C-alpha positions in Angstrom: 138.7 150.5 75.1 135.6 148.3 74.2 133.1 150.0 71.6 129.9 151.9 72.5 126.8 150.6 70.7 123.4 151.5 71.4 120.3 149.5 70.4 116.7 151.1 71.2 113.7 149.1 70.9 111.2 147.1 73.3 111.9 143.9 75.8 109.5 141.2 76.2 108.2 139.0 78.5 108.0 135.2 76.6 106.5 132.6 77.7 106.4 129.0 76.0 105.3 125.6 76.4 108.4 123.4 77.7 109.8 121.6 74.7 107.5 120.8 71.9 104.5 121.4 73.8 101.3 123.1 71.8 99.2 125.5 73.7 96.9 123.3 74.4 98.7 121.0 75.9 100.9 123.6 78.3 100.3 123.0 81.8 103.5 125.8 82.6 105.3 127.9 80.5 109.5 128.8 80.3 110.1 131.6 81.2 112.3 134.1 78.8 112.7 137.5 77.4 113.7 139.6 74.4 113.0 141.9 71.2 115.3 142.6 68.2 117.5 145.4 69.5 118.3 143.1 72.8 119.5 141.0 70.9 121.5 142.8 69.4 122.9 144.4 72.0 123.6 141.5 73.8 125.6 139.5 70.8 127.4 142.8 71.0 128.3 141.8 75.0 128.8 138.6 73.5 131.8 139.5 71.4 133.9 142.0 73.3 131.8 145.2 73.4 129.5 147.0 74.8 126.3 147.0 74.2 123.5 149.2 75.6 119.6 148.7 75.2 117.6 151.8 75.5 113.9 151.0 75.9 110.8 151.6 79.1 109.4 149.1 80.9 106.5 149.3 83.8 108.2 150.1 87.5 107.1 146.9 89.0 108.8 143.3 89.7 108.4 142.1 86.1 109.5 145.1 84.1 113.2 144.8 86.7 113.3 141.3 85.8 113.3 142.0 82.3 116.3 144.9 83.0 118.2 141.8 85.1 118.1 139.4 82.3 119.5 141.7 80.1 122.4 143.0 82.8 123.0 139.1 83.3 125.2 139.0 80.3 126.9 142.3 80.1 124.2 144.9 78.6 124.1 148.1 80.0 120.7 149.5 81.3 121.3 152.7 82.6 119.0 154.4 80.1 115.9 152.0 80.1 113.1 154.3 82.1 110.6 153.0 84.0 107.0 153.2 84.1 104.1 152.7 82.3 101.3 149.9 82.4 103.0 146.9 81.7 105.1 144.7 80.2 104.9 143.4 76.7 104.1 139.5 76.6 104.7 137.0 73.8 103.4 133.1 73.8 106.1 130.8 71.6 105.1 127.2 70.5 108.2 125.9 69.1 107.5 123.6 65.8 108.8 120.9 64.8 109.8 118.6 61.5 106.7 119.6 59.7 104.5 121.5 62.4 105.5 125.4 62.4 106.2 127.7 65.3 103.7 129.4 66.3 103.8 133.6 68.3 100.6 134.8 69.9 101.8 138.3 70.9 100.0 140.5 74.4 101.6 143.4 74.1 98.6 146.5 73.7 99.0 149.3 76.1 103.5 148.4 76.8 105.3 150.7 78.6 107.3 151.1 75.6 104.6 152.1 73.2 103.7 155.0 75.4 107.3 156.5 75.8 107.3 159.9 75.0 110.3 161.2 73.0 111.3 163.3 76.4 111.4 160.7 78.3 115.2 159.9 76.6 118.4 162.0 76.7 119.6 161.3 73.6 122.7 163.5 73.7 123.7 161.7 77.1 122.9 158.5 75.7 124.5 158.8 72.6 128.2 160.2 74.0 130.8 157.9 72.9 129.0 155.6 71.2 130.2 153.9 68.1 127.1 153.2 66.4 123.1 153.4 67.3 121.4 150.6 65.9 117.1 150.0 65.5 114.4 147.9 63.4 111.3 148.4 62.0 109.7 146.5 64.9 110.1 149.4 67.0 108.0 152.6 65.3 105.5 149.6 64.1 104.6 149.7 68.0 102.4 152.9 67.8 102.7 156.2 66.2 104.9 157.6 69.9 107.2 155.2 69.1 107.7 155.8 65.4 108.6 159.6 66.3 110.4 158.1 69.3 112.9 156.6 66.8 113.3 159.2 64.2 114.2 161.2 67.0 117.4 159.0 67.6 118.1 158.2 64.6 118.3 162.1 64.1 120.1 163.0 66.8 122.6 159.7 66.6 123.4 160.9 62.3 123.5 164.5 64.0 126.2 163.1 66.2 128.3 161.6 62.6 127.5 158.1 64.5 127.4 155.1 62.0 123.5 154.0 62.1 121.4 149.9 61.2 118.3 149.6 61.0 116.4 146.1 60.3 113.3 146.7 58.4 112.0 143.4 60.4 108.4 143.8 58.9 105.5 142.2 61.5 102.7 142.6 59.3 100.8 141.6 62.7 101.8 145.0 64.3 100.7 147.1 60.6 100.1 147.7 57.4 102.1 146.7 53.9 101.6 150.7 53.2 102.2 152.1 56.5 105.2 150.3 57.2 106.5 151.2 53.8 105.6 154.9 54.4 106.7 155.8 58.1 110.1 153.1 57.0 111.4 155.3 53.9 111.1 157.9 56.4 113.3 156.6 58.2 115.5 155.1 56.0 116.8 158.0 55.4 118.8 158.4 58.2 120.2 154.8 58.2 124.3 154.1 56.9 123.8 150.5 56.9 120.2 148.5 56.1 119.2 144.8 56.6 116.6 143.5 54.5 114.6 145.5 52.0 111.0 147.7 51.3 107.6 145.7 50.4 107.7 148.1 47.6 111.2 147.7 46.5 110.4 144.0 45.5 107.1 141.8 46.3 110.0 139.0 47.7 110.7 139.0 50.7 114.6 138.6 51.9 113.7 135.5 53.9 112.9 133.2 51.4 113.4 134.9 48.1 116.8 132.6 47.9 116.8 128.7 47.6 118.4 126.3 46.1 117.9 126.6 42.3 116.1 129.5 42.6 118.2 131.6 40.0 115.5 134.6 39.1 114.4 134.9 42.6 117.9 135.4 43.6 118.4 138.0 41.0 115.3 140.2 42.0 116.6 140.1 44.9 119.7 141.7 44.1 117.8 144.4 41.7 116.0 145.0 45.0 118.5 145.8 47.1 120.2 148.0 44.3 117.4 149.7 44.2 116.9 150.6 47.9 121.4 151.3 47.7 120.4 154.0 45.3 117.6 155.6 46.7 118.7 155.9 50.6 122.6 156.1 49.9 123.4 153.5 52.3 126.7 152.4 52.4 125.9 148.8 53.4 122.6 147.0 52.3 121.9 143.4 53.7 119.2 140.0 53.7 119.2 137.4 55.4 118.3 134.4 53.2 116.5 130.8 54.2 115.5 128.5 52.9 113.2 125.7 54.6 113.4 122.3 54.6 111.5 122.0 57.5 110.6 123.5 61.3 113.5 121.1 62.4 115.9 122.5 59.5 117.1 125.2 57.6 120.0 127.1 55.1 121.1 129.9 55.5 123.3 132.8 54.1 123.1 136.4 53.2 123.8 138.5 50.6 125.6 142.1 51.5 126.1 145.3 49.0 127.8 148.3 49.2 127.0 150.1 46.2 129.5 148.8 43.4 129.1 144.8 44.6 127.7 141.9 45.9 128.7 139.6 48.3 127.0 136.4 48.8 128.1 134.1 51.9 129.0 131.0 53.2 126.0 129.0 53.3 124.9 126.8 56.9 122.0 124.4 56.9 121.3 124.0 60.6 119.4 122.1 62.8 116.9 124.5 64.8 117.0 124.7 68.6 115.2 127.9 69.1 113.9 129.6 65.3 113.6 133.9 66.8 116.5 135.8 67.2 118.4 134.3 64.2 118.2 137.5 61.9 119.6 139.8 65.3 122.1 136.9 65.0 122.6 138.2 61.6 122.7 141.9 62.6 124.9 141.9 65.8 127.7 139.9 63.8 127.2 142.0 60.5 127.4 145.0 62.8 130.8 143.7 65.5 132.3 142.9 62.2 131.9 145.9 60.5 132.8 148.1 63.6 135.6 146.6 64.4 136.6 147.0 60.5 136.8 143.7 58.7 135.8 144.3 54.8 132.3 143.7 53.3 133.1 140.1 52.6 134.0 139.1 56.4 131.6 141.4 58.1 128.9 139.1 55.7 130.3 135.7 56.8 130.5 137.5 60.4 127.1 137.7 60.7 126.6 134.9 59.1 128.0 132.4 61.1 126.8 134.0 64.4 123.2 133.5 62.6 123.8 129.6 61.8 124.7 129.3 65.7 122.1 131.8 67.2 119.9 128.9 65.4 121.3 126.3 67.5 120.9 128.6 71.2 117.8 127.8 73.7 116.2 131.3 74.2 115.9 135.5 71.9 119.8 136.0 72.9 122.6 134.5 71.6 125.1 133.5 73.6 127.6 132.3 70.6 131.3 133.5 72.1 133.7 135.4 70.1 136.0 132.5 69.3 132.9 129.7 68.8 131.6 132.1 65.3 136.0 132.4 64.7 136.1 128.4 64.8 132.8 128.1 62.5 134.5 130.8 60.3 137.6 128.3 59.9 135.0 125.3 58.7 134.5 123.6 62.1 130.9 123.2 61.7 131.3 119.4 62.6 130.0 119.7 66.4 132.4 117.6 67.8 132.8 117.7 71.7 135.4 120.2 72.6 137.1 118.7 75.5 
């Protein structure tokens, strides 16, 4: 039987100018849907497990379109409630070469941010679940969303379900001070953490390590040690990114279990779509640990999954389990498969 992974968060409408056009050039927008926890649920489904996404969307055609998008990729949507005023939107301008990608948010007053805890029966939602996952984006949306996130984590812990949280700090959503305060409270309910709190180290995990940057790498390791000691995580991970340009990055990951570190294989990737890369790692790491992989193998699986996500358009990763395994075996040639 597939193992159940429950995720909680907001799904958004994504509007992007076609190709590499800038916003000011756009005469039309490509439509997609995504959000950190929705992306993880979809990845879990790709690997043959049951991804369950919990959220709230407006009771109109746009909300239904978001649900349909999730269902298309096998995500269980039975616990998504309907109501509120609108679906959050984000506009994405895809950069290339020396021009960075740009994101503009239009999510104020979105249905999920206004959701009340009593709209969700977590006893029922978490029945038979093996894993619960959320991110730091969710409590950043509103005070109500922070209360909802804590209620879900508490319910999962009470049932003995493994819990994970991807810190995912977004400076456009809240201040560093409030993020640190709220996430410090939520981290006490997490078994697995991805990222570091801002007050642990001023080097963000996505830029802390690069080629020949040994002091920063050591500082990141020390920050992970401090976080693990403070909250007692079973595992804590950080993704590492060296940006050569908007079109090419090198990515790897660092995982710590309280006694030893594992630094994964580094992949140099040509970027089709940068959005969702971290969620690709989270989904892969969760799958690895969920299915009994050791720390090293889970970190390697998550990193390979993240590398493949960068080659796939849209927020969701559609990399199949066989594709991740092939990359893990060293097949990074990109040759045509016949």
